[in-house]
C-alpha positions as a printed Julia matrix, in Angstrom:
234×3 Matrix{Float64}:
 106.6   129.68   91.36
 103.28  127.96   92.09
 101.3   129.34   95.04
  99.78  127.05   97.68
  97.87  127.64  100.92
  99.22  127.05  104.42
  96.85  124.08  104.61
  98.31  122.6   101.4
 101.82  122.88  102.86
 100.91  120.94  106.0
  98.6   118.34  104.53
  99.68  114.76  103.81
  97.65  112.35  101.75
  97.86  108.71  100.71
  97.35  109.66   97.03
  99.16  112.56   95.35
  97.35  115.92   95.34
 100.15  117.6    93.34
 102.84  116.42   90.95
 105.79  114.85   92.76
 108.69  117.28   92.47
 106.47  120.37   92.16
 107.88  123.43   93.9
 105.55  125.94   95.48
 105.41  128.95   97.8
 103.07  129.81  100.67
 101.88  133.4   101.36
 104.64  133.89  103.97
 107.33  133.32  101.33
 108.32  129.83  102.48
 109.25  127.5    99.62
 108.28  123.84   99.45
 108.76  120.76   97.29
 106.2   117.96   96.9
 107.49  114.47   97.73
 106.51  110.9    98.45
 107.77  109.43  101.74
 109.3   106.0   101.31
 110.21  103.3   103.87
 109.84  104.45  107.47
 108.11  107.75  106.73
 109.26  111.04  108.29
 108.76  112.5   111.76
 107.99  116.21  112.07
 111.32  118.0   111.77
 113.08  115.13  110.0
 115.41  115.77  107.08
 114.33  113.95  103.93
 116.94  112.66  101.49
 116.46  110.88   98.14
 115.66  107.17   98.28
 118.33  104.82   96.96
 118.83  105.02   93.2
 117.8   102.05   91.06
 120.51  100.55   88.84
 119.24   98.67   85.79
 121.5    96.71   83.44
 121.06   95.84   79.77
 118.11   97.88   78.55
 116.75   98.62   75.09
 114.95  101.66   73.68
 112.16  102.31   71.17
 110.39  105.22   69.53
 106.91  106.72   69.59
 104.77  107.41   66.51
 106.79  110.55   65.81
 110.1   108.7    65.84
 111.25  110.1    69.17
 113.24  107.74   71.42
 111.03  107.97   74.5
 110.75  104.35   75.67
 113.35  102.42   77.67
 112.58   98.75   78.34
 113.98   96.2    80.75
 112.47   92.78   80.08
 110.67   91.29   83.1
 111.7    94.21   85.32
 108.7    93.81   87.6
 108.34   97.51   88.42
 105.19   98.93   89.98
 103.28  100.95   87.38
 103.82  104.67   87.96
 106.51  104.31   90.63
 109.06  106.36   88.68
 106.83  109.25   87.57
 108.9   112.49   87.47
 112.11  110.66   88.4
 115.27  110.87   86.3
 117.26  108.38   84.25
 120.93  108.48   83.29
 122.56  106.17   80.76
 125.7   105.41   82.72
 127.37  102.71   80.63
 127.45  101.19   77.16
 125.78  102.42   73.99
 124.31  105.9    74.47
 126.28  106.56   77.65
 125.96  110.09   79.06
 122.33  110.68   78.08
 119.92  112.05   80.68
 116.14  112.24   80.74
 113.07  112.66   82.93
 110.47  109.93   83.29
 106.84  110.76   82.48
 105.41  107.34   83.42
 106.29  103.67   83.62
 104.76  100.22   83.25
 106.05   97.02   84.79
 108.93   96.9    82.32
 109.08  100.18   80.35
 109.95  103.79   81.19
 108.21  106.47   79.14
 110.24  109.68   78.91
 108.92  113.21   78.5
 109.23  114.03   74.76
 111.33  117.06   75.65
 113.87  114.6    77.1
 113.83  112.17   74.16
 117.11  110.32   73.74
 119.29  111.13   70.74
 121.08  107.77   70.61
 119.23  104.45   70.72
 120.15  102.02   73.5
 121.33   98.45   73.05
 120.23   95.53   75.19
 123.75   94.17   74.7
 125.47   96.79   76.86
 123.34   99.86   77.79
 122.98  100.36   81.55
 120.9   103.02   83.31
 120.47  104.47   86.79
 117.11  105.86   87.95
 117.46  108.61   90.55
 114.52  109.51   92.8
 115.1   112.94   94.4
 111.44  113.37   95.33
 110.91  109.91   96.86
 112.47  110.48  100.24
 113.59  108.67  103.37
 114.95  109.99  106.66
 118.55  111.17  106.52
 120.99  108.47  107.57
 123.23  108.72  110.62
 126.8   110.05  110.64
 127.09  111.44  107.1
 127.12  115.22  106.62
 126.72  115.04  102.84
 123.42  113.43  101.88
 121.9   115.72   99.24
 118.93  116.64  101.45
 115.66  117.45   99.68
 113.95  119.34  102.51
 112.63  119.16  106.07
 109.23  117.75  107.08
 107.03  120.21  108.96
 104.42  117.51  109.66
 104.71  113.75  110.13
 104.56  111.46  107.07
 103.77  107.75  107.16
 105.47  105.53  104.6
 103.74  106.09  101.27
 102.31  109.5   102.18
 102.57  112.49   99.85
 103.18  116.04  101.03
 105.44  119.08  101.0
 108.92  119.46  102.51
 110.24  122.9   103.41
 113.46  123.76  101.58
 113.62  127.57  102.0
 112.04  129.54  104.83
 111.23  129.5   108.55
 110.36  126.19  110.19
 111.54  123.54  112.65
 114.07  120.72  112.62
 114.77  117.8   114.95
 118.23  118.18  116.47
 120.26  115.52  118.25
 122.05  118.11  120.39
 121.54  121.72  121.41
 121.92  123.95  118.32
 123.69  126.83  120.0
 124.46  129.69  119.66
 121.74  131.38  117.65
 122.94  131.94  114.1
 124.84  128.65  113.94
 124.38  126.43  110.93
 123.25  122.82  111.05
 123.7   119.7   108.95
 122.84  116.01  108.83
 125.02  113.56  110.73
 123.36  112.89  114.06
 123.28  109.37  115.55
 119.49  109.23  115.01
 118.08  109.01  111.5
 116.47  112.19  110.21
 118.0   114.44  112.85
 120.63  117.16  112.51
 123.71  118.34  114.38
 125.5   121.63  114.77
 127.69  122.61  111.84
 131.43  123.08  112.23
 132.87  126.49  111.39
 135.89  125.06  109.6
 133.79  122.9   107.29
 132.62  124.24  103.96
 130.24  122.83  101.33
 132.76  120.15  100.37
 132.69  118.78  103.93
 129.03  119.15  104.9
 125.7   120.23  103.37
 124.55  123.37  105.17
 120.79  123.16  105.76
 120.23  126.58  107.33
 120.76  128.64  110.49
 119.34  128.55  114.01
 116.75  131.11  115.17
 115.6   129.57  118.48
 117.74  126.94  120.21
 116.1   123.61  121.1
 115.66  123.12  124.86
 117.29  119.69  124.86
 118.67  116.99  122.59
 116.2   115.22  120.29
 113.81  118.17  120.33
 112.68  120.69  117.73
 114.64  123.88  117.09
 113.25  126.85  115.15
 115.43  127.53  112.14
 115.77  129.34  108.86
 115.9   126.49  106.37
 118.09  127.02  103.31
 118.7   123.62  101.76
 121.57  123.56   99.27
 122.84  126.93  100.47
């Protein structure tokens, strides 16, 4: 586990200071993941979830100088160079279906895969479709849903496009739409305000709601910060 300072964990920048997706630990044992905030940014205490996946139809592939299938091309895609760095790609239909890889870089029309993730079956522009998932490009959790594959919780505010760390394991704060009581209760997404959490329901297990942690100090009122032990994906 990479070690970072408390300042690193609470610093946001307009250009990346670490690799997106990097996990790290501060001296107090808290664990963090480095992300890019997408549309709308994140308020302090907001739950960040992955941005919407990108579906791409009818792609082709090509090899590098060593014969490894590490390039996936979509003609005239119009992507922003570098926007998919460290994201993931799944071949979800057609020739080569079922393959999975991580993206090292991209141009306006081509994804370059890490060599360790080189494809084993070439893709065909006639029928190969892919989906690009972006777990470390985050937006505020949506309303109502209790299952949103949360990435972590912002401990400082992010503007759209900012880079910084989200807390995924350790002591921190979360914005809650109602009083998180009693102490020791769990909490999950699903409030009527984006990014905020609600009290978990005892009868619900992991198939009903994603548990994000337990309450240490109850928030004084709705739409305020509560002190919690964060345990995303617990």
